[in-house]
All heavy atoms as a GROMACS GRO file, in nm:
protein
  610
    1MET      N    1   1.025   0.869  -0.268
    1MET     CA    2   0.920   0.772  -0.257
    1MET      C    3   0.910   0.695  -0.392
    1MET      O    4   0.876   0.584  -0.397
    1MET     CB    5   0.786   0.829  -0.228
    1MET     CG    6   0.772   0.871  -0.079
    1MET     SD    7   0.607   0.912  -0.033
    1MET     CE    8   0.635   1.079   0.022
    2ILE      N    9   0.937   0.764  -0.495
    2ILE     CA   10   0.930   0.700  -0.632
    2ILE      C   11   1.038   0.587  -0.638
    2ILE      O   12   1.002   0.482  -0.682
    2ILE     CB   13   0.967   0.812  -0.740
    2ILE    CG1   14   0.849   0.910  -0.747
    2ILE    CG2   15   0.982   0.739  -0.871
    2ILE    CD1   16   0.873   1.028  -0.839
    3GLU      N   17   1.155   0.602  -0.578
    3GLU     CA   18   1.256   0.505  -0.569
    3GLU      C   19   1.210   0.384  -0.495
    3GLU      O   20   1.231   0.269  -0.530
    3GLU     CB   21   1.387   0.561  -0.515
    3GLU     CG   22   1.498   0.463  -0.512
    3GLU     CD   23   1.552   0.416  -0.649
    3GLU    OE1   24   1.516   0.472  -0.746
    3GLU    OE2   25   1.620   0.312  -0.651
    4LEU      N   26   1.138   0.407  -0.381
    4LEU     CA   27   1.093   0.301  -0.295
    4LEU      C   28   0.997   0.217  -0.373
    4LEU      O   29   0.988   0.092  -0.367
    4LEU     CB   30   1.025   0.350  -0.168
    4LEU     CG   31   1.123   0.407  -0.056
    4LEU    CD1   32   1.057   0.463   0.050
    4LEU    CD2   33   1.215   0.288  -0.014
    5CYS      N   34   0.901   0.289  -0.449
    5CYS     CA   35   0.796   0.217  -0.528
    5CYS      C   36   0.862   0.138  -0.638
    5CYS      O   37   0.823   0.025  -0.672
    5CYS     CB   38   0.694   0.315  -0.578
    5CYS     SG   39   0.592   0.390  -0.452
    6ARG      N   40   0.971   0.193  -0.695
    6ARG     CA   41   1.036   0.122  -0.806
    6ARG      C   42   1.100  -0.012  -0.742
    6ARG      O   43   1.089  -0.117  -0.812
    6ARG     CB   44   1.139   0.205  -0.870
    6ARG     CG   45   1.210   0.143  -0.990
    6ARG     CD   46   1.321   0.223  -1.047
    6ARG     NE   47   1.436   0.236  -0.956
    6ARG     CZ   48   1.520   0.140  -0.921
    6ARG    NH1   49   1.510   0.023  -0.979
    6ARG    NH2   50   1.620   0.160  -0.840
    7LEU      N   51   1.168   0.002  -0.632
    7LEU     CA   52   1.227  -0.111  -0.572
    7LEU      C   53   1.131  -0.216  -0.531
    7LEU      O   54   1.145  -0.333  -0.550
    7LEU     CB   55   1.313  -0.067  -0.451
    7LEU     CG   56   1.441   0.018  -0.487
    7LEU    CD1   57   1.499   0.068  -0.357
    7LEU    CD2   58   1.540  -0.067  -0.568
    8PHE      N   59   1.016  -0.164  -0.489
    8PHE     CA   60   0.907  -0.263  -0.446
    8PHE      C   61   0.853  -0.342  -0.562
    8PHE      O   62   0.831  -0.458  -0.560
    8PHE     CB   63   0.793  -0.191  -0.376
    8PHE     CG   64   0.682  -0.271  -0.319
    8PHE    CD1   65   0.712  -0.382  -0.228
    8PHE    CD2   66   0.552  -0.257  -0.360
    8PHE    CE1   67   0.608  -0.455  -0.179
    8PHE    CE2   68   0.449  -0.332  -0.311
    8PHE     CZ   69   0.484  -0.432  -0.224
    9LYS      N   70   0.839  -0.263  -0.674
    9LYS     CA   71   0.794  -0.331  -0.803
    9LYS      C   72   0.894  -0.429  -0.850
    9LYS      O   73   0.853  -0.542  -0.885
    9LYS     CB   74   0.772  -0.214  -0.911
    9LYS     CG   75   0.718  -0.279  -1.038
    9LYS     CD   76   0.697  -0.163  -1.141
    9LYS     CE   77   0.641  -0.223  -1.263
    9LYS     NZ   78   0.599  -0.121  -1.362
   10GLU      N   79   1.021  -0.398  -0.837
   10GLU     CA   80   1.122  -0.494  -0.877
   10GLU      C   81   1.117  -0.624  -0.788
   10GLU      O   82   1.138  -0.738  -0.836
   10GLU     CB   83   1.270  -0.437  -0.874
   10GLU     CG   84   1.288  -0.339  -0.987
   10GLU     CD   85   1.426  -0.267  -0.979
   10GLU    OE1   86   1.508  -0.310  -0.886
   10GLU    OE2   87   1.448  -0.171  -1.055
   11PHE      N   88   1.092  -0.604  -0.662
   11PHE     CA   89   1.085  -0.709  -0.568
   11PHE      C   90   0.966  -0.801  -0.604
   11PHE      O   91   0.980  -0.922  -0.605
   11PHE     CB   92   1.072  -0.655  -0.419
   11PHE     CG   93   1.020  -0.757  -0.332
   11PHE    CD1   94   1.111  -0.853  -0.278
   11PHE    CD2   95   0.893  -0.762  -0.276
   11PHE    CE1   96   1.068  -0.950  -0.189
   11PHE    CE2   97   0.844  -0.853  -0.196
   11PHE     CZ   98   0.938  -0.955  -0.149
   12LEU      N   99   0.852  -0.735  -0.627
   12LEU     CA  100   0.728  -0.812  -0.669
   12LEU      C  101   0.747  -0.895  -0.783
   12LEU      O  102   0.700  -1.010  -0.798
   12LEU     CB  103   0.613  -0.712  -0.680
   12LEU     CG  104   0.558  -0.649  -0.551
   12LEU    CD1  105   0.457  -0.547  -0.593
   12LEU    CD2  106   0.507  -0.755  -0.456
   13GLN      N  107   0.824  -0.847  -0.880
   13GLN     CA  108   0.841  -0.912  -1.010
   13GLN      C  109   0.927  -1.040  -0.989
   13GLN      O  110   0.915  -1.137  -1.071
   13GLN     CB  111   0.912  -0.822  -1.107
   13GLN     CG  112   0.822  -0.717  -1.162
   13GLN     CD  113   0.897  -0.614  -1.245
   13GLN    OE1  114   1.014  -0.600  -1.243
   13GLN    NE2  115   0.816  -0.539  -1.322
   14LYS      N  116   0.998  -1.055  -0.875
   14LYS     CA  117   1.076  -1.170  -0.842
   14LYS      C  118   1.005  -1.273  -0.766
   14LYS      O  119   1.051  -1.380  -0.743
   14LYS     CB  120   1.206  -1.131  -0.776
   14LYS     CG  121   1.299  -1.038  -0.852
   14LYS     CD  122   1.415  -1.001  -0.771
   14LYS     CE  123   1.501  -0.904  -0.854
   14LYS     NZ  124   1.609  -0.841  -0.776
   15THR      N  125   0.877  -1.245  -0.735
   15THR     CA  126   0.792  -1.340  -0.662
   15THR      C  127   0.718  -1.423  -0.751
   15THR      O  128   0.715  -1.399  -0.872
   15THR     CB  129   0.698  -1.263  -0.565
   15THR    OG1  130   0.603  -1.189  -0.636
   15THR    CG2  131   0.779  -1.165  -0.474
   16THR      N  132   0.640  -1.520  -0.693
   16THR     CA  133   0.557  -1.608  -0.768
   16THR      C  134   0.414  -1.553  -0.778
   16THR      O  135   0.326  -1.620  -0.829
   16THR     CB  136   0.557  -1.750  -0.715
   16THR    OG1  137   0.504  -1.740  -0.577
   16THR    CG2  138   0.696  -1.816  -0.717
   17LEU      N  139   0.391  -1.430  -0.730
   17LEU     CA  140   0.261  -1.367  -0.736
   17LEU      C  141   0.218  -1.348  -0.882
   17LEU      O  142   0.301  -1.312  -0.963
   17LEU     CB  143   0.256  -1.234  -0.660
   17LEU     CG  144   0.289  -1.247  -0.508
   17LEU    CD1  145   0.310  -1.102  -0.457
   17LEU    CD2  146   0.171  -1.319  -0.434
   18SER      N  147   0.092  -1.355  -0.908
   18SER     CA  148   0.037  -1.323  -1.040
   18SER      C  149   0.065  -1.181  -1.076
   18SER      O  150   0.080  -1.100  -0.988
   18SER     CB  151  -0.105  -1.353  -1.056
   18SER     OG  152  -0.184  -1.262  -0.982
   19SER      N  153   0.064  -1.148  -1.198
   19SER     CA  154   0.090  -1.018  -1.238
   19SER      C  155  -0.019  -0.918  -1.192
   19SER      O  156   0.009  -0.801  -1.156
   19SER     CB  157   0.105  -1.000  -1.396
   19SER     OG  158  -0.006  -1.036  -1.458
   20SER      N  159  -0.141  -0.968  -1.189
   20SER     CA  160  -0.250  -0.884  -1.138
   20SER      C  161  -0.235  -0.855  -0.991
   20SER      O  162  -0.264  -0.746  -0.947
   20SER     CB  163  -0.387  -0.945  -1.171
   20SER     OG  164  -0.406  -1.066  -1.110
   21THR      N  165  -0.192  -0.955  -0.913
   21THR     CA  166  -0.165  -0.928  -0.776
   21THR      C  167  -0.053  -0.827  -0.750
   21THR      O  168  -0.061  -0.751  -0.664
   21THR     CB  169  -0.145  -1.066  -0.699
   21THR    OG1  170  -0.262  -1.153  -0.723
   21THR    CG2  171  -0.115  -1.046  -0.552
   22GLN      N  172   0.055  -0.855  -0.829
   22GLN     CA  173   0.170  -0.770  -0.820
   22GLN      C  174   0.122  -0.614  -0.846
   22GLN      O  175   0.152  -0.523  -0.770
   22GLN     CB  176   0.277  -0.795  -0.915
   22GLN     CG  177   0.345  -0.930  -0.894
   22GLN     CD  178   0.443  -0.966  -0.994
   22GLN    OE1  179   0.496  -0.881  -1.074
   22GLN    NE2  180   0.475  -1.094  -1.002
   23GLN      N  181   0.042  -0.597  -0.951
   23GLN     CA  182  -0.010  -0.465  -0.980
   23GLN      C  183  -0.093  -0.408  -0.872
   23GLN      O  184  -0.086  -0.286  -0.841
   23GLN     CB  185  -0.081  -0.466  -1.111
   23GLN     CG  186   0.010  -0.486  -1.233
   23GLN     CD  187  -0.076  -0.513  -1.362
   23GLN    OE1  188  -0.195  -0.517  -1.364
   23GLN    NE2  189  -0.003  -0.512  -1.473
   24ALA      N  190  -0.181  -0.491  -0.811
   24ALA     CA  191  -0.263  -0.443  -0.712
   24ALA      C  192  -0.181  -0.403  -0.587
   24ALA      O  193  -0.213  -0.301  -0.524
   24ALA     CB  194  -0.366  -0.558  -0.673
   25TYR      N  195  -0.085  -0.493  -0.548
   25TYR     CA  196   0.000  -0.454  -0.438
   25TYR      C  197   0.076  -0.326  -0.453
   25TYR      O  198   0.083  -0.237  -0.374
   25TYR     CB  199   0.097  -0.572  -0.404
   25TYR     CG  200   0.042  -0.685  -0.333
   25TYR    CD1  201  -0.098  -0.709  -0.316
   25TYR    CD2  202   0.121  -0.788  -0.285
   25TYR    CE1  203  -0.147  -0.817  -0.247
   25TYR    CE2  204   0.076  -0.901  -0.224
   25TYR     CZ  205  -0.060  -0.913  -0.203
   25TYR     OH  206  -0.110  -1.025  -0.139
   26GLU      N  207   0.133  -0.307  -0.582
   26GLU     CA  208   0.200  -0.188  -0.617
   26GLU      C  209   0.105  -0.069  -0.604
   26GLU      O  210   0.147   0.034  -0.546
   26GLU     CB  211   0.264  -0.203  -0.744
   26GLU     CG  212   0.341  -0.077  -0.792
   26GLU     CD  213   0.382  -0.093  -0.943
   26GLU    OE1  214   0.365  -0.190  -1.006
   26GLU    OE2  215   0.450   0.006  -0.989
   27GLN      N  216  -0.016  -0.080  -0.648
   27GLN     CA  217  -0.104   0.034  -0.652
   27GLN      C  218  -0.145   0.070  -0.500
   27GLN      O  219  -0.154   0.179  -0.469
   27GLN     CB  220  -0.234  -0.002  -0.734
   27GLN     CG  221  -0.318   0.118  -0.745
   27GLN     CD  222  -0.258   0.233  -0.821
   27GLN    OE1  223  -0.190   0.223  -0.913
   27GLN    NE2  224  -0.296   0.347  -0.776
   28ASP      N  225  -0.161  -0.035  -0.418
   28ASP     CA  226  -0.189  -0.010  -0.278
   28ASP      C  227  -0.085   0.064  -0.219
   28ASP      O  228  -0.107   0.170  -0.137
   28ASP     CB  229  -0.209  -0.145  -0.208
   28ASP     CG  230  -0.343  -0.223  -0.250
   28ASP    OD1  231  -0.434  -0.156  -0.300
   28ASP    OD2  232  -0.342  -0.339  -0.223
   29VAL      N  233   0.044   0.033  -0.240
   29VAL     CA  234   0.151   0.107  -0.179
   29VAL      C  235   0.163   0.250  -0.232
   29VAL      O  236   0.188   0.344  -0.153
   29VAL     CB  237   0.280   0.028  -0.196
   29VAL    CG1  238   0.410   0.109  -0.158
   29VAL    CG2  239   0.274  -0.102  -0.116
   30ILE      N  240   0.134   0.263  -0.356
   30ILE     CA  241   0.131   0.400  -0.419
   30ILE      C  242   0.029   0.488  -0.353
   30ILE      O  243   0.056   0.600  -0.320
   30ILE     CB  244   0.122   0.395  -0.572
   30ILE    CG1  245   0.244   0.338  -0.636
   30ILE    CG2  246   0.082   0.531  -0.623
   30ILE    CD1  247   0.236   0.309  -0.777
   31ILE      N  248  -0.093   0.425  -0.336
   31ILE     CA  249  -0.200   0.501  -0.265
   31ILE      C  250  -0.162   0.544  -0.125
   31ILE      O  251  -0.187   0.650  -0.077
   31ILE     CB  252  -0.333   0.416  -0.269
   31ILE    CG1  253  -0.384   0.412  -0.414
   31ILE    CG2  254  -0.436   0.475  -0.183
   31ILE    CD1  255  -0.495   0.307  -0.435
   32PHE      N  256  -0.094   0.454  -0.055
   32PHE     CA  257  -0.043   0.478   0.079
   32PHE      C  258   0.051   0.599   0.080
   32PHE      O  259   0.039   0.689   0.158
   32PHE     CB  260   0.014   0.359   0.144
   32PHE     CG  261   0.084   0.386   0.278
   32PHE    CD1  262   0.004   0.425   0.389
   32PHE    CD2  263   0.221   0.355   0.298
   32PHE    CE1  264   0.062   0.450   0.511
   32PHE    CE2  265   0.275   0.375   0.424
   32PHE     CZ  266   0.198   0.426   0.536
   33PHE      N  267   0.152   0.595  -0.014
   33PHE     CA  268   0.243   0.712  -0.026
   33PHE      C  269   0.177   0.841  -0.063
   33PHE      O  270   0.209   0.949  -0.016
   33PHE     CB  271   0.362   0.678  -0.117
   33PHE     CG  272   0.468   0.594  -0.063
   33PHE    CD1  273   0.493   0.475  -0.107
   33PHE    CD2  274   0.534   0.627   0.047
   33PHE    CE1  275   0.599   0.392  -0.055
   33PHE    CE2  276   0.633   0.556   0.105
   33PHE     CZ  277   0.666   0.432   0.047
   34GLU      N  278   0.076   0.831  -0.144
   34GLU     CA  279  -0.004   0.943  -0.180
   34GLU      C  280  -0.070   1.008  -0.062
   34GLU      O  281  -0.088   1.127  -0.040
   34GLU     CB  282  -0.104   0.922  -0.294
   34GLU     CG  283  -0.037   0.906  -0.429
   34GLU     CD  284  -0.128   0.858  -0.537
   34GLU    OE1  285  -0.247   0.816  -0.500
   34GLU    OE2  286  -0.091   0.856  -0.648
   35TYR      N  287  -0.129   0.919   0.025
   35TYR     CA  288  -0.194   0.955   0.155
   35TYR      C  289  -0.089   1.022   0.240
   35TYR      O  290  -0.124   1.131   0.298
   35TYR     CB  291  -0.247   0.836   0.225
   35TYR     CG  292  -0.291   0.857   0.357
   35TYR    CD1  293  -0.416   0.906   0.392
   35TYR    CD2  294  -0.209   0.826   0.471
   35TYR    CE1  295  -0.457   0.926   0.518
   35TYR    CE2  296  -0.246   0.849   0.602
   35TYR     CZ  297  -0.374   0.901   0.624
   35TYR     OH  298  -0.412   0.915   0.752
   36LEU      N  299   0.032   0.969   0.250
   36LEU     CA  300   0.132   1.034   0.336
   36LEU      C  301   0.168   1.173   0.281
   36LEU      O  302   0.178   1.266   0.362
   36LEU     CB  303   0.256   0.941   0.344
   36LEU     CG  304   0.246   0.807   0.408
   36LEU    CD1  305   0.382   0.736   0.396
   36LEU    CD2  306   0.211   0.830   0.562
   37HIS      N  307   0.175   1.181   0.156
   37HIS     CA  308   0.226   1.308   0.096
   37HIS      C  309   0.109   1.411   0.106
   37HIS      O  310   0.136   1.527   0.154
   37HIS     CB  311   0.259   1.287  -0.059
   37HIS     CG  312   0.296   1.413  -0.123
   37HIS    ND1  313   0.417   1.470  -0.111
   37HIS    CD2  314   0.229   1.489  -0.217
   37HIS    CE1  315   0.426   1.582  -0.185
   37HIS    NE2  316   0.308   1.595  -0.244
   38LYS      N  317  -0.010   1.366   0.091
   38LYS     CA  318  -0.129   1.464   0.098
   38LYS      C  319  -0.135   1.519   0.238
   38LYS      O  320  -0.168   1.635   0.259
   38LYS     CB  321  -0.252   1.392   0.056
   38LYS     CG  322  -0.374   1.470   0.068
   38LYS     CD  323  -0.496   1.384   0.039
   38LYS     CE  324  -0.628   1.452   0.085
   38LYS     NZ  325  -0.736   1.364   0.077
   39ASN      N  326  -0.112   1.428   0.339
   39ASN     CA  327  -0.121   1.470   0.478
   39ASN      C  328   0.003   1.520   0.536
   39ASN      O  329   0.007   1.544   0.655
   39ASN     CB  330  -0.192   1.353   0.559
   39ASN     CG  331  -0.331   1.327   0.508
   39ASN    OD1  332  -0.418   1.408   0.530
   39ASN    ND2  333  -0.353   1.211   0.454
   40GLN      N  334   0.110   1.515   0.455
   40GLN     CA  335   0.241   1.568   0.496
   40GLN      C  336   0.284   1.484   0.625
   40GLN      O  337   0.313   1.550   0.726
   40GLN     CB  338   0.242   1.716   0.517
   40GLN     CG  339   0.223   1.789   0.392
   40GLN     CD  340   0.234   1.935   0.397
   40GLN    OE1  341   0.248   1.992   0.512
   40GLN    NE2  342   0.226   2.010   0.293
   41LYS      N  343   0.277   1.355   0.624
   41LYS     CA  344   0.311   1.272   0.730
   41LYS      C  345   0.436   1.192   0.702
   41LYS      O  346   0.460   1.158   0.580
   41LYS     CB  347   0.200   1.173   0.761
   41LYS     CG  348   0.072   1.245   0.797
   41LYS     CD  349   0.079   1.310   0.941
   41LYS     CE  350  -0.054   1.374   0.980
   41LYS     NZ  351  -0.047   1.436   1.106
   42PRO      N  352   0.519   1.156   0.797
   42PRO     CA  353   0.635   1.072   0.771
   42PRO      C  354   0.587   0.921   0.768
   42PRO      O  355   0.484   0.889   0.805
   42PRO     CB  356   0.719   1.091   0.901
   42PRO     CG  357   0.623   1.122   1.004
   42PRO     CD  358   0.509   1.198   0.940
   43LEU      N  359   0.683   0.845   0.706
   43LEU     CA  360   0.651   0.703   0.696
   43LEU      C  361   0.674   0.644   0.837
   43LEU      O  362   0.782   0.650   0.888
   43LEU     CB  363   0.751   0.640   0.595
   43LEU     CG  364   0.738   0.485   0.573
   43LEU    CD1  365   0.595   0.448   0.529
   43LEU    CD2  366   0.839   0.443   0.475
   44ALA      N  367   0.565   0.593   0.893
   44ALA     CA  368   0.568   0.548   1.024
   44ALA      C  369   0.451   0.452   1.053
   44ALA      O  370   0.345   0.459   0.984
   44ALA     CB  371   0.562   0.656   1.131
   45LYS      N  372   0.459   0.356   1.150
   45LYS     CA  373   0.350   0.265   1.182
   45LYS      C  374   0.219   0.336   1.211
   45LYS      O  375   0.117   0.284   1.165
   45LYS     CB  376   0.406   0.179   1.306
   45LYS     CG  377   0.299   0.077   1.353
   45LYS     CD  378   0.350   0.003   1.468
   45LYS     CE  379   0.243  -0.090   1.525
   45LYS     NZ  380   0.290  -0.158   1.648
   46GLU      N  381   0.227   0.441   1.284
   46GLU     CA  382   0.114   0.522   1.317
   46GLU      C  383   0.040   0.572   1.196
   46GLU      O  384  -0.085   0.574   1.200
   46GLU     CB  385   0.144   0.643   1.420
   46GLU     CG  386   0.204   0.596   1.550
   46GLU     CD  387   0.352   0.559   1.553
   46GLU    OE1  388   0.420   0.590   1.451
   46GLU    OE2  389   0.389   0.480   1.634
   47GLN      N  390   0.116   0.608   1.103
   47GLN     CA  391   0.048   0.659   0.977
   47GLN      C  392  -0.013   0.545   0.889
   47GLN      O  393  -0.122   0.566   0.834
   47GLN     CB  394   0.151   0.736   0.888
   47GLN     CG  395   0.214   0.853   0.952
   47GLN     CD  396   0.105   0.943   1.033
   47GLN    OE1  397   0.002   0.969   0.977
   47GLN    NE2  398   0.138   0.985   1.154
   48ALA      N  399   0.043   0.430   0.906
   48ALA     CA  400  -0.016   0.317   0.838
   48ALA      C  401  -0.152   0.275   0.903
   48ALA      O  402  -0.253   0.251   0.832
   48ALA     CB  403   0.073   0.195   0.842
   49ILE      N  404  -0.161   0.282   1.036
   49ILE     CA  405  -0.284   0.262   1.104
   49ILE      C  406  -0.390   0.368   1.070
   49ILE      O  407  -0.500   0.332   1.048
   49ILE     CB  408  -0.258   0.262   1.254
   49ILE    CG1  409  -0.170   0.131   1.287
   49ILE    CG2  410  -0.391   0.256   1.336
   49ILE    CD1  411  -0.112   0.125   1.427
   50ALA      N  412  -0.339   0.490   1.068
   50ALA     CA  413  -0.442   0.606   1.031
   50ALA      C  414  -0.488   0.584   0.888
   50ALA      O  415  -0.601   0.612   0.855
   50ALA     CB  416  -0.363   0.738   1.049
   51PHE      N  417  -0.406   0.545   0.804
   51PHE     CA  418  -0.436   0.518   0.653
   51PHE      C  419  -0.540   0.411   0.654
   51PHE      O  420  -0.644   0.421   0.585
   51PHE     CB  421  -0.317   0.476   0.578
   51PHE     CG  422  -0.343   0.435   0.441
   51PHE    CD1  423  -0.391   0.523   0.345
   51PHE    CD2  424  -0.318   0.308   0.401
   51PHE    CE1  425  -0.416   0.485   0.221
   51PHE    CE2  426  -0.339   0.263   0.272
   51PHE     CZ  427  -0.394   0.355   0.182
   52ILE      N  428  -0.521   0.299   0.729
   52ILE     CA  429  -0.625   0.190   0.731
   52ILE      C  430  -0.757   0.242   0.781
   52ILE      O  431  -0.867   0.214   0.725
   52ILE     CB  432  -0.572   0.075   0.807
   52ILE    CG1  433  -0.442   0.011   0.753
   52ILE    CG2  434  -0.683  -0.037   0.829
   52ILE    CD1  435  -0.454  -0.035   0.608
   53ASP      N  436  -0.746   0.322   0.883
   53ASP     CA  437  -0.874   0.380   0.940
   53ASP      C  438  -0.951   0.476   0.839
   53ASP      O  439  -1.065   0.472   0.826
   53ASP     CB  440  -0.846   0.460   1.072
   53ASP     CG  441  -0.817   0.382   1.193
   53ASP    OD1  442  -0.851   0.259   1.190
   53ASP    OD2  443  -0.750   0.432   1.281
   54SER      N  444  -0.870   0.544   0.757
   54SER     CA  445  -0.924   0.626   0.659
   54SER      C  446  -1.000   0.543   0.548
   54SER      O  447  -1.098   0.584   0.490
   54SER     CB  448  -0.824   0.725   0.595
   54SER     OG  449  -0.740   0.660   0.510
   55LEU      N  450  -0.942   0.427   0.516
   55LEU     CA  451  -1.007   0.336   0.424
   55LEU      C  452  -1.137   0.280   0.475
   55LEU      O  453  -1.237   0.277   0.399
   55LEU     CB  454  -0.906   0.219   0.394
   55LEU     CG  455  -0.778   0.260   0.327
   55LEU    CD1  456  -0.696   0.133   0.295
   55LEU    CD2  457  -0.789   0.330   0.188
   56LYS      N  458  -1.142   0.258   0.603
   56LYS     CA  459  -1.267   0.214   0.661
   56LYS      C  460  -1.374   0.321   0.659
   56LYS      O  461  -1.486   0.303   0.631
   56LYS     CB  462  -1.244   0.177   0.814
   56LYS     CG  463  -1.169   0.048   0.829
   56LYS     CD  464  -1.138   0.020   0.976
   56LYS     CE  465  -1.046  -0.095   1.000
   56LYS     NZ  466  -1.011  -0.115   1.141
   57GLN      N  467  -1.325   0.448   0.682
   57GLN     CA  468  -1.420   0.561   0.679
   57GLN      C  469  -1.475   0.589   0.547
   57GLN      O  470  -1.594   0.638   0.536
   57GLN     CB  471  -1.349   0.682   0.734
   57GLN     CG  472  -1.317   0.678   0.874
   57GLN     CD  473  -1.231   0.793   0.925
   57GLN    OE1  474  -1.202   0.891   0.850
   57GLN    NE2  475  -1.195   0.794   1.050
   58VAL      N  476  -1.403   0.553   0.435
   58VAL     CA  477  -1.462   0.578   0.306
   58VAL      C  478  -1.547   0.459   0.256
   58VAL      O  479  -1.594   0.452   0.141
   58VAL     CB  480  -1.350   0.621   0.204
   58VAL    CG1  481  -1.289   0.751   0.240
   58VAL    CG2  482  -1.252   0.511   0.172
   59GLY      N  483  -1.555   0.353   0.341
   59GLY     CA  484  -1.644   0.248   0.306
   59GLY      C  485  -1.586   0.131   0.222
   59GLY      O  486  -1.660   0.057   0.170
   60LEU      N  487  -1.450   0.112   0.221
   60LEU     CA  488  -1.392   0.003   0.154
   60LEU      C  489  -1.431  -0.126   0.221
   60LEU      O  490  -1.449  -0.125   0.341
   60LEU     CB  491  -1.240   0.010   0.151
   60LEU     CG  492  -1.181   0.068   0.014
   60LEU    CD1  493  -1.232   0.197  -0.015
   60LEU    CD2  494  -1.024   0.061   0.021
   61SER      N  495  -1.450  -0.235   0.141
   61SER     CA  496  -1.491  -0.362   0.190
   61SER      C  497  -1.374  -0.417   0.284
   61SER      O  498  -1.261  -0.374   0.267
   61SER     CB  499  -1.514  -0.455   0.078
   61SER     OG  500  -1.399  -0.486   0.016
   62SER      N  501  -1.412  -0.504   0.365
   62SER     CA  502  -1.312  -0.569   0.454
   62SER      C  503  -1.207  -0.646   0.378
   62SER      O  504  -1.090  -0.649   0.412
   62SER     CB  505  -1.380  -0.667   0.543
   62SER     OG  506  -1.470  -0.594   0.636
   63SER      N  507  -1.245  -0.711   0.269
   63SER     CA  508  -1.154  -0.784   0.185
   63SER      C  509  -1.055  -0.694   0.115
   63SER      O  510  -0.933  -0.723   0.109
   63SER     CB  511  -1.221  -0.877   0.086
   63SER     OG  512  -1.298  -0.800  -0.008
   64ARG      N  513  -1.097  -0.578   0.073
   64ARG     CA  514  -1.009  -0.478   0.009
   64ARG      C  515  -0.905  -0.424   0.115
   64ARG      O  516  -0.788  -0.416   0.083
   64ARG     CB  517  -1.088  -0.371  -0.059
   64ARG     CG  518  -0.996  -0.256  -0.115
   64ARG     CD  519  -0.914  -0.310  -0.234
   64ARG     NE  520  -0.796  -0.219  -0.261
   64ARG     CZ  521  -0.809  -0.105  -0.325
   64ARG    NH1  522  -0.924  -0.064  -0.380
   64ARG    NH2  523  -0.697  -0.027  -0.343
   65ILE      N  524  -0.958  -0.396   0.233
   65ILE     CA  525  -0.875  -0.338   0.335
   65ILE      C  526  -0.769  -0.454   0.379
   65ILE      O  527  -0.649  -0.423   0.401
   65ILE     CB  528  -0.954  -0.290   0.457
   65ILE    CG1  529  -1.031  -0.166   0.409
   65ILE    CG2  530  -0.870  -0.269   0.575
   65ILE    CD1  531  -1.136  -0.119   0.513
   66ALA      N  532  -0.810  -0.574   0.377
   66ALA     CA  533  -0.725  -0.684   0.415
   66ALA      C  534  -0.610  -0.688   0.306
   66ALA      O  535  -0.491  -0.720   0.346
   66ALA     CB  536  -0.800  -0.819   0.420
   67ARG      N  537  -0.645  -0.674   0.181
   67ARG     CA  538  -0.542  -0.678   0.078
   67ARG      C  539  -0.447  -0.566   0.095
   67ARG      O  540  -0.322  -0.577   0.073
   67ARG     CB  541  -0.613  -0.674  -0.060
   67ARG     CG  542  -0.502  -0.708  -0.165
   67ARG     CD  543  -0.545  -0.672  -0.310
   67ARG     NE  544  -0.534  -0.529  -0.322
   67ARG     CZ  545  -0.603  -0.468  -0.414
   67ARG    NH1  546  -0.691  -0.529  -0.492
   67ARG    NH2  547  -0.600  -0.338  -0.429
   68VAL      N  548  -0.498  -0.446   0.127
   68VAL     CA  549  -0.416  -0.325   0.147
   68VAL      C  550  -0.310  -0.358   0.258
   68VAL      O  551  -0.189  -0.326   0.249
   68VAL     CB  552  -0.495  -0.197   0.165
   68VAL    CG1  553  -0.401  -0.092   0.218
   68VAL    CG2  554  -0.569  -0.163   0.050
   69ILE      N  555  -0.365  -0.416   0.364
   69ILE     CA  556  -0.279  -0.455   0.484
   69ILE      C  557  -0.168  -0.542   0.443
   69ILE      O  558  -0.053  -0.536   0.473
   69ILE     CB  559  -0.366  -0.507   0.604
   69ILE    CG1  560  -0.453  -0.393   0.662
   69ILE    CG2  561  -0.271  -0.566   0.711
   69ILE    CD1  562  -0.558  -0.439   0.757
   70CYS      N  563  -0.215  -0.645   0.360
   70CYS     CA  564  -0.117  -0.746   0.302
   70CYS      C  565  -0.014  -0.674   0.223
   70CYS      O  566   0.108  -0.705   0.239
   70CYS     CB  567  -0.188  -0.845   0.228
   70CYS     SG  568  -0.088  -0.984   0.170
   71SER      N  569  -0.053  -0.583   0.138
   71SER     CA  570   0.039  -0.509   0.058
   71SER      C  571   0.139  -0.433   0.138
   71SER      O  572   0.265  -0.431   0.117
   71SER     CB  573  -0.035  -0.406  -0.035
   71SER     OG  574  -0.121  -0.477  -0.112
   72LEU      N  575   0.098  -0.363   0.246
   72LEU     CA  576   0.182  -0.283   0.323
   72LEU      C  577   0.278  -0.366   0.403
   72LEU      O  578   0.402  -0.339   0.421
   72LEU     CB  579   0.099  -0.198   0.418
   72LEU     CG  580   0.024  -0.086   0.350
   72LEU    CD1  581  -0.062  -0.003   0.454
   72LEU    CD2  582   0.110   0.011   0.268
   73LYS      N  583   0.234  -0.485   0.457
   73LYS     CA  584   0.314  -0.579   0.523
   73LYS      C  585   0.424  -0.624   0.436
   73LYS      O  586   0.540  -0.641   0.476
   73LYS     CB  587   0.236  -0.694   0.581
   73LYS     CG  588   0.152  -0.673   0.694
   73LYS     CD  589   0.063  -0.796   0.730
   73LYS     CE  590   0.061  -0.816   0.869
   73LYS     NZ  591  -0.024  -0.941   0.892
   74LEU      N  592   0.387  -0.662   0.313
   74LEU     CA  593   0.491  -0.716   0.218
   74LEU      C  594   0.591  -0.601   0.181
   74LEU      O  595   0.713  -0.627   0.166
   74LEU     CB  596   0.416  -0.760   0.085
   74LEU     CG  597   0.511  -0.831  -0.006
   74LEU    CD1  598   0.572  -0.961   0.055
   74LEU    CD2  599   0.429  -0.873  -0.131
   75PHE      N  600   0.546  -0.477   0.182
   75PHE     CA  601   0.632  -0.367   0.155
   75PHE      C  602   0.735  -0.348   0.265
   75PHE      O  603   0.853  -0.330   0.247
   75PHE     CB  604   0.553  -0.229   0.140
   75PHE     CG  605   0.638  -0.116   0.121
   75PHE    CD1  606   0.702  -0.093  -0.006
   75PHE    CD2  607   0.656  -0.024   0.214
   75PHE    CE1  608   0.785   0.020  -0.023
   75PHE    CE2  609   0.737   0.089   0.198
   75PHE     CZ  610   0.804   0.110   0.077
   0.00000   0.00000   0.00000
């Protein structure tokens, strides 16, 4: 997973996104991988949906969840 995160970071650096947006997207993906690792789940669409549901349960704002979804889509 570390390699995937590194490759994603390299990809983001080649985009026109601001550095703060790049960092936020990278952090969102890292949090997703930590979620997968903690729950011992494979990388799959179903796990992404469960992850988003868990963000709702902890009370993240709709705009933050939307950004996380955008990060995962870009990944």
